[in-house]
MDAnalysis code that builds the backbone (N, CA, C; Angstrom):
import MDAnalysis as mda
import numpy as np

u = mda.Universe.empty(210, n_residues=70, atom_resindex=np.repeat(np.arange(70), 3), trajectory=True)
u.add_TopologyAttr("name", ["N", "CA", "C"] * 70)
u.add_TopologyAttr("resid", np.arange(1, 71))
u.add_TopologyAttr("resname", ["UNK", "UNK", "UNK", "UNK", "UNK", "UNK", "UNK", "UNK", "UNK", "UNK", "UNK", "UNK", "UNK", "UNK", "UNK", "UNK", "UNK", "UNK", "UNK", "UNK", "UNK", "UNK", "UNK", "UNK", "UNK", "UNK", "UNK", "UNK", "UNK", "UNK", "UNK", "UNK", "UNK", "UNK", "UNK", "UNK", "UNK", "UNK", "UNK", "UNK", "UNK", "UNK", "UNK", "UNK", "UNK", "UNK", "UNK", "UNK", "UNK", "UNK", "UNK", "UNK", "UNK", "UNK", "UNK", "UNK", "UNK", "UNK", "UNK", "UNK", "UNK", "UNK", "UNK", "UNK", "UNK", "UNK", "UNK", "UNK", "UNK", "UNK"])
u.atoms.positions = np.array([
    [36.642, -52.675, -41.750],
    [37.414, -53.328, -40.703],
    [38.516, -54.141, -41.352],
    [39.674, -54.203, -40.703],
    [40.808, -54.917, -41.257],
    [40.661, -56.421, -41.112],
    [41.646, -57.127, -41.598],
    [41.655, -58.583, -41.495],
    [41.991, -59.016, -40.085],
    [41.583, -60.231, -39.749],
    [41.893, -60.761, -38.439],
    [42.684, -62.057, -38.581],
    [43.328, -62.417, -37.491],
    [44.073, -63.664, -37.419],
    [43.557, -64.437, -36.212],
    [43.847, -65.731, -36.184],
    [43.419, -66.566, -35.064],
    [44.624, -66.845, -34.179],
    [44.456, -66.558, -32.889],
    [45.489, -66.828, -31.887],
    [44.819, -67.503, -30.696],
    [45.633, -68.063, -29.819],
    [45.114, -68.669, -28.601],
    [45.597, -67.844, -27.415],
    [44.639, -67.388, -26.615],
    [44.953, -66.582, -25.443],
    [44.358, -67.279, -24.223],
    [45.229, -67.636, -23.292],
    [44.810, -68.335, -22.075],
    [43.983, -69.580, -22.395],
    [44.379, -70.283, -23.450],
    [43.735, -71.537, -23.810],
    [42.510, -71.418, -24.691],
    [42.101, -70.207, -25.033],
    [40.911, -70.005, -25.862],
    [41.298, -69.384, -27.202],
    [40.770, -69.952, -28.282],
    [41.043, -69.378, -29.599],
    [40.224, -68.107, -29.776],
    [40.893, -67.095, -30.317],
    [40.249, -65.806, -30.554],
    [40.693, -65.266, -31.898],
    [39.855, -64.420, -32.461],
    [40.227, -63.680, -33.669],
    [40.608, -62.271, -33.226],
    [41.792, -61.831, -33.639],
    [42.286, -60.499, -33.281],
    [42.719, -59.800, -34.564],
    [42.743, -58.479, -34.555],
    [43.172, -57.755, -35.750],
    [44.622, -58.093, -36.134],
    [44.868, -58.183, -37.437],
    [46.246, -58.356, -37.899],
    [47.106, -57.226, -37.359],
    [48.373, -57.510, -37.159],
    [49.358, -56.547, -36.687],
    [49.127, -56.115, -35.239],
    [48.344, -56.895, -34.479],
    [48.167, -56.598, -33.054],
    [49.459, -56.901, -32.320],
    [49.767, -56.051, -31.357],
    [50.904, -56.314, -30.484],
    [50.391, -56.953, -29.199],
    [51.309, -57.460, -28.415],
    [50.922, -57.994, -27.116],
    [50.283, -56.894, -26.275],
    [50.803, -55.682, -26.359],
    [50.227, -54.559, -25.628],
    [48.767, -54.332, -26.028],
    [48.454, -54.438, -27.317],
    [47.073, -54.303, -27.792],
    [46.176, -55.366, -27.162],
    [46.675, -56.595, -27.100],
    [45.875, -57.689, -26.550],
    [45.683, -57.542, -25.044],
    [46.703, -57.066, -24.358],
    [46.579, -56.817, -22.921],
    [45.482, -55.780, -22.678],
    [45.482, -54.722, -23.468],
    [44.464, -53.680, -23.325],
    [43.072, -54.227, -23.645],
    [42.954, -55.023, -24.696],
    [41.664, -55.580, -25.099],
    [41.097, -56.511, -24.030],
    [41.971, -57.177, -23.288],
    [41.534, -58.090, -22.232],
    [41.464, -57.408, -20.871],
    [41.705, -56.100, -20.852],
    [41.628, -55.296, -19.635],
    [42.461, -55.889, -18.500],
    [43.666, -56.312, -18.857],
    [44.606, -56.850, -17.877],
    [45.315, -55.673, -17.206],
    [44.913, -55.352, -15.987],
    [45.464, -54.189, -15.317],
    [46.472, -54.499, -14.220],
    [46.781, -55.780, -14.026],
    [47.711, -56.173, -12.965],
    [49.128, -55.716, -13.327],
    [49.735, -54.898, -12.472],
    [51.083, -54.410, -12.780],
    [52.119, -55.522, -12.706],
    [51.741, -56.652, -12.105],
    [52.648, -57.792, -11.998],
    [52.377, -58.845, -13.072],
    [51.593, -58.481, -14.090],
    [51.233, -59.418, -15.148],
    [52.477, -60.061, -15.751],
    [52.392, -61.368, -15.958],
    [53.446, -62.115, -16.645],
    [52.866, -62.553, -17.986],
    [53.618, -62.355, -19.056],
    [53.155, -62.739, -20.381],
    [54.089, -63.785, -20.967],
    [53.465, -64.839, -21.464],
    [54.192, -65.895, -22.166],
    [53.681, -65.905, -23.606],
    [54.610, -65.870, -24.551],
    [54.279, -65.860, -25.981],
    [54.961, -67.050, -26.622],
    [54.155, -67.992, -27.109],
    [54.683, -69.221, -27.712],
    [55.679, -69.926, -26.796],
    [55.334, -69.960, -25.498],
    [56.144, -70.680, -24.533],
    [57.337, -69.930, -23.986],
    [57.473, -68.654, -24.347],
    [58.615, -67.863, -23.878],
    [58.149, -66.620, -23.144],
    [58.859, -66.304, -22.074],
    [58.599, -65.101, -21.288],
    [58.833, -63.866, -22.148],
    [57.967, -62.857, -22.004],
    [58.131, -61.586, -22.712],
    [58.338, -60.491, -21.667],
    [59.394, -59.727, -21.824],
    [59.654, -58.606, -20.929],
    [58.638, -57.493, -21.183],
    [58.172, -56.839, -20.125],
    [57.185, -55.769, -20.293],
    [57.601, -54.685, -21.293],
    [58.874, -54.366, -21.364],
    [59.335, -53.352, -22.320],
    [59.106, -53.771, -23.768],
    [58.888, -55.070, -23.999],
    [58.699, -55.576, -25.366],
    [57.239, -55.761, -25.751],
    [56.298, -55.532, -24.842],
    [54.888, -55.762, -25.137],
    [54.419, -55.003, -26.382],
    [54.873, -53.791, -26.562],
    [54.463, -52.993, -27.710],
    [55.246, -53.296, -28.973],
    [56.292, -54.108, -28.865],
    [57.155, -54.430, -30.011],
    [56.827, -55.777, -30.644],
    [56.251, -56.695, -29.857],
    [55.992, -58.045, -30.348],
    [54.639, -58.076, -31.050],
    [54.674, -58.301, -32.362],
    [53.459, -58.414, -33.169],
    [53.095, -59.890, -33.250],
    [51.844, -60.203, -32.901],
    [51.421, -61.601, -32.923],
    [51.069, -62.022, -34.345],
    [51.211, -63.321, -34.571],
    [50.965, -63.888, -35.898],
    [49.955, -65.023, -35.787],
    [49.380, -65.390, -36.897],
    [48.418, -66.489, -36.974],
    [48.964, -67.713, -36.239],
    [48.144, -68.269, -35.354],
    [48.509, -69.483, -34.640],
    [49.326, -69.280, -33.375],
    [49.706, -68.042, -33.062],
    [50.485, -67.797, -31.846],
    [49.664, -68.146, -30.610],
    [50.406, -68.438, -29.532],
    [49.793, -68.766, -28.240],
    [50.305, -67.796, -27.186],
    [49.378, -67.213, -26.445],
    [49.722, -66.307, -25.362],
    [49.080, -66.775, -24.072],
    [49.797, -66.555, -22.995],
    [49.255, -66.769, -21.657],
    [49.451, -65.482, -20.884],
    [48.384, -64.977, -20.302],
    [48.452, -63.822, -19.411],
    [48.321, -64.383, -18.000],
    [49.357, -64.262, -17.220],
    [49.400, -64.868, -15.895],
    [49.389, -63.765, -14.845],
    [48.415, -63.846, -13.961],
    [48.298, -62.893, -12.857],
    [48.756, -63.597, -11.591],
    [50.002, -63.354, -11.173],
    [50.506, -64.064, -10.001],
    [49.801, -63.578, -8.728],
    [49.583, -64.498, -7.850],
    [49.002, -64.174, -6.537],
    [50.112, -64.187, -5.511],
    [50.418, -63.022, -4.976],
    [51.450, -62.907, -3.964],
    [50.813, -62.938, -2.584],
    [51.562, -63.340, -1.641],
    [51.086, -63.339, -0.263],
    [50.810, -64.741, 0.235],
    [50.222, -64.837, 1.381],
    [50.003, -66.156, 1.945],
    [48.812, -66.277, 2.817],
])
């Protein structure tokens, strides 16, 4: 097994494989909401970039599932 790094996802510290992309983490967390909003180190990430952004030690991610309707 490869090396892991420590990141914070939705406020919880986790160990994830080195060179993981945001897309990898979304899949690992089974986030299936097509309206998912991702914040990486306090910045919005466009869905087209999920597979391009490689997370690093100490990064912070928020997976936000917006609730639409009333």
